[in-house]
C-alpha positions in Angstrom: -16.5 -30.6 10.8 -12.9 -31.2 9.7 -10.5 -28.5 11.0 -8.6 -26.9 8.1 -4.8 -26.8 8.4 -2.2 -24.6 6.7 -1.9 -26.9 3.8 -5.6 -26.8 2.9 -5.8 -23.0 3.4 -2.7 -22.5 1.2 -4.1 -24.9 -1.5 -7.3 -22.9 -1.7 -5.5 -19.6 -1.9 -3.2 -20.9 -4.6 -6.2 -22.2 -6.6 -8.0 -18.9 -6.4 -4.9 -17.0 -7.5 -4.3 -19.3 -10.4 -7.9 -18.4 -11.5 -7.2 -14.7 -11.2 -9.8 -14.5 -8.4 -7.5 -12.2 -6.4 -10.2 -10.6 -4.1 -11.4 -14.0 -3.1 -7.8 -15.1 -2.5 -7.2 -12.2 -0.2 -10.5 -12.9 1.6 -9.4 -16.5 2.1 -6.1 -15.4 3.5 -7.8 -13.1 6.0 -10.1 -16.0 7.0 -7.1 -18.2 7.6 -5.6 -15.6 9.9 -8.9 -15.2 11.8 -9.1 -18.9 12.2 -5.8 -18.7 14.0 -3.8 -20.7 11.4 -0.2 -19.5 10.9 0.7 -19.2 7.2 4.0 -20.6 5.9 6.3 -19.3 3.2 4.3 -21.1 0.5 1.2 -19.3 1.7 3.0 -15.9 1.4 4.2 -16.7 -2.1 0.7 -17.7 -3.2 -1.0 -14.7 -1.8 1.7 -12.2 -2.9 0.4 -12.2 -6.5 -3.1 -11.3 -5.3 -1.7 -8.4 -3.2 0.4 -7.2 -6.2 -2.9 -6.8 -8.1 -4.1 -4.4 -5.3 -1.1 -2.2 -6.2 -1.0 -0.7 -2.7 2.3 0.4 -1.1 0.6 0.6 2.4 -0.7 -3.0 2.0 2.7 -4.2 0.9 4.3 -2.7 4.0 1.7 -4.4 6.2 2.3 -7.8 4.6 6.1 -7.2 5.0 5.5 -6.4 8.7 3.5 -9.6 9.1 6.2 -11.7 7.5 8.8 -10.2 9.9 6.5 -10.7 12.9 5.9 -14.4 12.0 9.6 -15.0 11.5 9.2 -15.8 7.8 11.7 -13.2 6.8 14.4 -15.8 7.0 12.8 -17.8 4.2 14.2 -16.8 0.8 11.0 -17.6 -1.0 8.9 -15.3 1.3 11.5 -12.5 0.9 11.4 -12.9 -2.8 7.6 -12.5 -2.8 7.8 -9.3 -0.7 10.5 -8.0 -2.9 8.3 -8.5 -5.9 5.5 -6.5 -4.2 7.9 -3.6 -3.5 9.2 -3.6 -7.0 5.9 -2.3 -8.3 6.1 1.1 -6.5 9.0 1.2 -4.1 12.2 0.0 -5.7 14.4 1.6 -3.0 12.7 -0.5 -0.3 13.1 -3.6 -2.6 16.8 -2.9 -2.8 17.1 -2.4 0.9 15.2 -5.6 1.6 17.5 -7.5 -0.8 20.7 -6.1 0.7 19.6 -7.0 4.3 18.8 -10.6 3.4 21.8 -12.7 4.5 21.1 -15.8 2.4 20.5 -15.0 -1.2 19.6 -17.8 -3.6 19.4 -17.7 -7.4 15.6 -17.1 -7.3 16.1 -14.0 -5.1 18.9 -12.7 -7.2 16.8 -13.1 -10.4 13.9 -11.4 -8.7 16.1 -8.4 -7.8 17.3 -8.1 -11.4 13.7 -8.3 -12.6 12.5 -5.7 -10.1 15.1 -3.2 -11.3 14.2 -3.8 -14.9 10.4 -3.4 -14.3 11.0 -0.2 -12.4 13.1 1.1 -15.3 16.3 1.1 -13.3 18.2 -0.5 -16.2 21.7 0.3 -15.2 21.0 -1.1 -11.7 19.6 -4.2 -13.2 22.8 -4.9 -15.1 24.8 -4.0 -12.0 22.9 -6.5 -9.9 23.3 -9.2 -12.5 27.0 -8.7 -12.4 27.0 -8.7 -8.6 25.2 -12.1 -8.8 28.0 -13.5 -10.9 30.7 -12.0 -8.6 29.1 -13.7 -5.6 29.6 -17.0 -7.3 26.0 -17.5 -8.3 25.6 -19.0 -11.8 22.8 -17.3 -13.8 20.0 -19.5 -15.2 17.6 -18.9 -18.1 15.3 -16.8 -15.8 18.2 -14.5 -14.8 19.1 -13.9 -18.4 15.5 -13.2 -19.4 15.3 -10.8 -16.5 18.3 -8.7 -17.5 17.8 -8.7 -21.3 15.1 -6.0 -21.3 17.6 -3.7 -19.5 20.2 -4.4 -22.2 17.5 -3.6 -24.8 16.5 -0.3 -23.4 20.2 0.8 -22.9 21.1 -0.5 -26.4 23.9 -2.7 -24.8 24.4 -4.8 -27.9 27.7 -6.3 -27.0 26.6 -7.4 -23.5 23.4 -8.8 -24.9 25.4 -10.8 -27.4 27.5 -12.1 -24.5 24.3 -13.2 -22.8 23.1 -14.9 -26.0 26.4 -16.8 -26.3 26.2 -17.7 -22.6 22.7 -19.1 -23.0 23.8 -21.3 -25.9 26.8 -22.6 -23.9 24.7 -23.4 -20.9 22.0 -25.1 -23.0 19.3 -22.6 -22.1 18.5 -22.2 -25.7 15.5 -24.4 -25.9 13.6 -22.0 -23.6 10.9 -20.1 -25.7 10.8 -17.2 -23.2 14.5 -16.7 -23.7 14.1 -16.6 -27.5 11.3 -14.1 -27.1 13.5 -11.9 -24.9 16.4 -12.1 -27.3 14.2 -11.1 -30.3 13.0 -8.1 -28.4 16.5 -7.2 -27.4 17.9 -7.3 -30.9 14.9 -5.4 -32.2 15.3 -2.5 -29.8 19.0 -2.4 -30.7 18.0 -2.0 -34.3 19.3 -5.4 -35.4 16.2 -6.8 -37.1 18.2 -9.4 -39.0 19.4 -11.1 -35.8 15.9 -10.9 -34.3 14.5 -12.8 -37.3 17.3 -15.4 -37.1 16.4 -16.0 -33.4 12.8 -16.4 -34.4 13.5 -18.9 -37.1 15.5 -21.1 -34.7 12.9 -21.3 -31.9 12.1 -25.0 -31.3 8.5 -24.3 -30.3 7.0 -20.8 -30.9 4.2 -19.4 -28.8 1.9 -16.5 -29.3 4.3 -14.1 -27.6 7.0 -15.2 -30.2 4.8 -14.2 -33.2 3.7 -10.9 -31.6 7.3 -10.0 -30.7 8.7 -10.6 -34.2 5.9 -8.8 -36.0 6.3 -5.8 -33.6 10.1 -6.0 -34.2 9.6 -5.7 -38.0 7.2 -2.9 -37.5 9.5 -0.9 -35.1 12.4 -1.4 -37.5 10.5 0.0 -40.5 10.1 -3.3 -42.4 6.3 -3.6 -42.8 6.6 -6.0 -45.7 8.4 -8.5 -43.5 5.4 -8.3 -41.0 3.1 -9.5 -43.8 5.5 -12.3 -44.8 5.8 -13.6 -41.2 2.0 -13.3 -40.7 1.4 -15.6 -43.7 3.6 -18.3 -41.9 1.5 -18.3 -38.7 -1.1 -20.5 -40.4 1.4 -23.4 -40.5 2.0 -23.2 -36.8 -0.2 -24.3 -33.9 -0.6 -20.7 -32.7 -3.9 -18.8 -33.1 -3.4 -15.0 -33.6 -4.9 -12.7 -31.0 -5.8 -9.1 -31.0 -2.2 -7.9 -30.6 -1.2 -9.9 -33.6 -3.8 -8.4 -35.8 -3.1 -4.9 -34.6 0.6 -5.3 -35.5 -0.3 -6.5 -39.0 -3.0 -3.9 -39.5 -0.4 -1.2 -38.8 2.0 -2.6 -41.3 -0.4 -3.3 -44.1 -1.1 0.3 -45.5 2.7 1.0 -45.5 3.1 -1.8 -48.1 0.3 -0.6 -50.3 -0.9 -4.3 -50.5 -4.7 -3.6 -50.5 -5.5 -7.2 -51.5 -3.6 -8.5 -48.5 -5.5 -5.9 -46.4 -8.9 -7.2 -47.6 -7.8 -10.8 -46.8 -6.7 -9.7 -43.4 -10.0 -8.1 -42.7 -11.7 -11.4 -43.6 -9.4 -13.3 -41.2 -10.3 -10.8 -38.4 -14.0 -11.4 -39.0 -13.5 -15.2 -39.0 -11.5 -14.9 -35.8 -14.2 -13.0 -34.0 -12.1 -9.8 -33.4 -14.1 -7.5 -35.7 -16.2 -6.5 -32.7 -13.1 -5.2 -30.9 -13.0 -1.4 -30.8 -9.2 -1.3 -31.0 -9.1 -3.7 -34.0 -12.0 -1.7 -35.6 -10.0 1.5 -35.2 -6.9 -0.1 -36.6 -9.0 -1.3 -39.6 -10.1 2.3 -40.1 -6.5 3.5 -40.1 -5.6 0.7 -42.6 -8.4 1.6 -45.1 -7.4 5.3 -44.7 -3.8 4.4 -45.6 -5.2 2.8 -48.8 -7.2 5.9 -49.6 -10.5 3.9 -49.2 -12.4 6.6 -47.4 -15.8 5.2 -48.2 -14.8 1.8 -46.8 -13.6 3.7 -43.6 -17.1 5.2 -43.3 -18.9 1.9 -43.8 -16.7 0.3 -41.2 -17.1 3.2 -38.8 -20.9 2.9 -39.1 -20.8 -0.8 -38.1 -18.7 -0.2 -34.9 -20.9 -0.2 -31.7 -20.5 1.2 -29.1 -18.3 4.0 -30.4 -15.8 5.4 -28.0 -13.9 8.7 -28.3 -11.0 6.8 -29.9 -13.2 5.6 -32.8 -14.8 9.0 -33.3 -11.4 10.7 -33.2 -10.0 8.2 -35.8 -12.9 9.0 -38.2 -12.4 12.7 -37.8 -8.7 12.2 -38.5 -9.4 10.0 -41.6 -11.4 12.8 -43.2 -8.9 15.5 -42.2 -5.9 13.6 -43.6 -7.9 12.7 -46.8 -8.4 16.4 -47.4 -12.1 16.4 -46.7 -12.4 19.0 -44.0 -16.2 19.5 -44.2 -16.7 15.8 -43.5 -14.3 16.0 -40.6 -16.3 18.8 -39.1 -19.6 17.0 -39.8 -18.3 13.9 -38.0 -17.3 16.1 -35.1 -20.8 17.5 -34.8 -22.1 13.9 -34.8 -19.6 13.2 -32.0 -21.1 16.0 -30.0 -24.6 14.8 -30.6 -23.6 11.4 -29.3 -22.6 13.2 -26.0 -18.9 12.3 -26.4 -16.3 14.8 -25.2 -13.5 15.4 -27.7 -10.0 14.7 -26.5 -6.6 16.1 -27.6 -6.4 13.8 -30.6 -9.8 14.9 -31.8 -8.9 18.6 -31.5 -5.6 18.1 -33.4 -7.5 16.5 -36.3 -10.1 19.4 -36.2 -7.3 22.0 -36.4 -5.9 20.2 -39.4 -9.3 20.3 -41.1 -9.7 24.0 -40.3 -6.3 24.8 -41.8 -7.3 23.0 -45.0 -10.6 25.0 -45.2 -9.0 28.3 -44.1 -11.6 28.3 -41.4 -10.0 30.8 -39.1 -13.2 31.4 -37.0 -13.7 27.7 -36.2 -9.9 27.3 -35.5 -10.0 30.2 -33.0 -13.0 28.6 -31.4 -11.0 25.4 -30.9 -8.1 27.4 -29.6 -10.5 28.9 -27.0 -11.7 25.4 -26.1 -8.1 24.2 -25.7 -7.4 26.9 -23.1 -10.7 26.5 -21.3 -10.1 22.8 -20.8 -6.4 23.4 -19.9 -5.3 21.3 -22.9 -2.6 23.8 -23.7 -0.1 21.8 -21.6 -0.3 19.1 -24.3 2.6 20.0 -26.5 1.4 18.2 -29.6 -1.9 20.2 -29.4 0.1 23.4 -29.1 2.1 22.4 -32.1 -1.1 21.8 -34.0 -2.2 25.4 -33.1 1.1 26.8 -34.4 0.7 24.8 -37.6 -2.9 26.0 -38.0 -2.0 29.7 -37.6 1.0 29.4 -39.8 -0.9 27.8 -42.7 -3.4 30.7 -42.5 -0.4 33.2 -42.7 -1.1 34.4 -39.1 2.5 34.3 -37.9 2.0 36.7 -35.0 -0.7 34.4 -33.5 1.5 31.3 -34.1 4.5 33.0 -32.4 2.2 34.0 -29.5 1.2 30.4 -29.0 4.8 29.3 -29.3 6.1 31.8 -26.8 3.5 30.7 -24.2 4.8 27.2 -24.1 6.9 26.8 -21.0 8.9 23.7 -22.0 9.1 23.3 -25.7 9.9 19.9 -27.3 11.3 19.2 -30.7 7.8 19.0 -32.3 7.0 22.6 -31.1 10.4 23.9 -32.4 9.9 22.0 -35.7 6.4 23.4 -36.2 7.5 27.0 -35.6 10.5 26.6 -38.0 8.4 25.0 -40.6 5.7 27.8 -40.1 8.2 30.5 -40.8 9.4 28.7 -43.9 6.1 28.2 -45.5 5.4 32.0 -45.0 8.6 33.0 -46.7 10.3 34.1 -43.4 13.5 32.1 -44.0 15.7 34.3 -41.8 13.2 33.9 -38.8 13.2 30.1 -39.5 16.9 29.9 -39.1 16.9 32.2 -36.1 14.4 29.9 -34.4 16.6 26.9 -35.3 19.7 28.6 -33.8 17.6 29.4 -30.7 16.6 25.7 -30.4 20.3 24.7 -30.5 21.2 27.3 -27.9 18.5 25.9 -25.6 20.4 22.5 -25.7 18.1 20.6 -28.1 19.6 18.2 -30.5 17.8 18.3 -33.8 16.3 15.1 -35.2 15.3 14.2 -38.8 12.0 16.1 -38.6 13.6 19.3 -37.4 16.2 19.1 -40.2 13.4 18.6 -42.7 11.7 21.8 -41.5 15.0 23.7 -41.8 15.7 22.4 -45.3 12.1 23.0 -46.4 12.4 26.6 -45.1 15.6 27.1 -47.1 13.9 25.7 -50.2 10.8 27.9 -49.9 13.0 31.0 -49.3 15.8 30.3 -51.9 18.5 30.1 -49.2 20.9 27.9 -51.2 24.1 28.3 -49.1 22.2 27.7 -45.8 20.5 24.6 -47.3 23.8 23.1 -48.3 25.3 24.0 -44.9 22.7 22.3 -42.8 22.3 19.3 -45.2 26.0 18.6 -44.9 25.9 19.1 -41.0 23.1 16.5 -40.5 25.5 13.6 -39.8 27.4 15.7 -37.2 24.1 15.5 -35.2 23.7 11.8 -35.7 21.0 12.1 -38.4 21.2 10.3 -41.7 19.5 12.1 -44.6 16.4 10.2 -45.8 14.4 10.6 -49.0 12.5 13.6 -47.7 15.7 15.5 -47.0 17.1 14.7 -50.5 13.8 15.8 -51.9 14.1 19.2 -50.2 17.6 19.7 -51.6 16.5 18.7 -55.1 13.6 21.2 -54.8 15.9 23.9 -53.6 18.4 23.4 -56.5 15.6 23.2 -59.1 14.0 26.4 -57.8 17.3 28.1 -58.3 17.6 26.9 -61.8 20.4 24.5 -61.0 18.9 21.5 -62.8 22.2 19.7 -63.6 23.2 20.0 -59.9 19.8 18.7 -58.9 20.3 15.7 -61.2 23.7 15.1 -59.7 22.0 15.0 -56.3 19.5 12.4 -57.5 22.3 10.2 -58.8 24.1 10.4 -55.5 21.0 9.4 -53.5 21.3 6.1 -51.6 17.7 5.3 -52.4 15.3 5.4 -55.4 13.8 8.9 -56.0 10.1 9.2 -55.6 7.4 11.3 -57.4 8.2 14.3 -55.2 11.8 14.4 -56.3 11.0 14.0 -60.0 8.1 16.5 -59.6 10.7 19.1 -58.4 12.9 18.5 -61.4 9.9 18.7 -63.8 8.8 22.0 -62.2 12.2 23.4 -62.6 12.4 22.4 -66.2 9.0 23.9 -67.0 10.2 27.2 -65.5 12.7 27.3 -68.3 15.7 26.1 -66.4 16.3 22.6 -67.8 16.9 20.9 -71.2 14.3 18.8 -73.0 16.0 15.5 -72.2 15.9 16.0 -68.5 12.3 17.2 -68.7 11.4 14.1 -70.7 13.2 11.8 -68.2 11.3 13.4 -65.3 7.9 13.1 -66.9 8.6 9.4 -67.9 9.6 8.6 -64.3 6.5 10.3 -62.9 4.3 8.3 -65.3 6.1 5.1 -64.1 5.6 6.0 -60.5 2.0 7.3 -60.9 0.6 5.7 -64.1 -3.0 7.0 -63.4 -2.1 10.7 -63.1 -3.3 12.4 -66.2 -1.3 15.6 -65.8 2.0 13.8 -66.4 0.8 12.4 -69.8 -0.4 15.9 -70.8 3.0 17.5 -69.9 4.9 14.9 -71.8 2.5 15.1 -74.8 2.9 18.9 -74.9 6.7 18.5 -74.8 6.6 16.1 -77.8 4.3 18.4 -79.7 6.6 21.4 -79.1 9.3 19.4 -80.8 7.0 18.1 -83.6 7.4 14.5 -82.4 3.9 13.6 -83.6 4.4 9.8 -83.4 5.3 10.1 -79.8 2.2 12.3 -79.2 0.0 9.7 -80.9 1.5 6.9 -78.9 0.8 8.7 -75.6 -2.8 9.4 -76.7 -3.3 5.7 -77.5 -1.9 4.8 -74.1 -4.2 7.4 -72.4 -7.1 5.9 -74.3 -6.3 2.4 -73.2 -6.1 3.5 -69.6 -9.3 5.5 -70.0 -7.7 8.6 -68.7 -9.5 11.8 -69.3 -8.3 15.4 -68.9 -10.1 17.2 -66.2 -12.1 20.1 -67.6 -11.3 23.6 -66.3 -14.0 25.7 -64.6 -14.5 29.1 -63.2 -15.3 29.8 -59.6 -17.1 33.1 -60.7 -20.8 32.7 -61.3 -22.1 33.9 -64.6 -24.7 36.7 -64.3 
């Protein structure tokens, strides 16, 4: 029988590792040691990947001790492999090992930068990268790729641009991995335009490239661009995977492109990903975004096996669609299937209970939350606050709020909004001031809750004050904030001021804005021309909503504009719109 040497043992271990057969690779390594064969630095590098899969700090220390014992700690490649193992769970030891290594080559420097990045020590990663340059070591494409994620997380746009320019100068720019890292960097810095430019100039794209750019568009609130880019993937050699489809599915409902969504569903079926639970759940979310609840249910019934994520998604679909009974029925089916609800399920159930005014069921969920010790989950506590507030039970909501040890912005926002919808404007602003005193910096959601409270409670001066202060806190008013201010002004009868606000908006007003104007006019606070403009804009934005046609028709009738009334009626007839008949909820005897 031929005696195996270090080369044959190492070759076998490397082959097993390349096939992701890590347990077998470790077993082979142990067999090598039992056979009395001394491993070399190549063996250590090969087996290190298998040991990293074990994710054991104790095992890492044992391997490190073995490397020292065998004298391989003088080999830079072996040290690099051990450093990589330490970076998973003991970055301090990795740094210490690096500092004690007398001879550092470019690979070791790059590994140290990468280790700092992976352990989320981003400032240290950039520091090590600079130290590498100060030591006279010239970075290569791997070094740049290692440090770019640190720049992305710290939003170091200028330094990242310098790395980009350096890469072009050093001719690293043909490297696809570098392009992918640059796309992710620009995306996380909020510079989607540059991210797309980098993507368009990649000599050869891979699957990571497509997934990175679609995620970049999604994260930068440009879902339509996700769809445009996805249509281009067919002209490349790349076949989309589950991640690609998930990114596009998330973007699709935000564009209201239902036909694209249907085509995407077909592509998913053809690609064989329709059996994936994660893709199936994303499809549910997509159809829910389109308001296609029946399609959601049909899809849900085809998914097998159903995990708690799928069940929770279906409960959430019904709750968000305003069908609380169906949400509760689905929850009962979930229980019959012996699935245990998680925090997401309970949040959706609370939403359904608040829609139904089902106080008893909501309190039962509240009891379940505390029995299962879910009360530590802040978003679930926020859902409880929201539930009690919508039922007008401010004392219970306040009790839940007060029991939260460490409140986040979502909890504060829920409480502020809860006070507002119950007409307790003073308490809402007191909670907001308390939040500021606790050192929290308000975000756009908190400001929306504050402005909504001011609107509900007619607090005009406070509304203007905090609307004008938003930019001082680094928050740019969006459409929802402008909508609150238009609603506040309209409720106070200041229709002309509300119209001035609309004209000053940096974005196009939506149905909520024009609805506030129309409501103010109908309360007798606006002139006929403004009311007509608001009604026409609402018809343009929502042409199938019968109520807007009726309001505009009645307005024309009040002014004896019979030709306009007849024109509207013809239009309603062409669209086959019918006025919903009124009914009484009181049974006849």
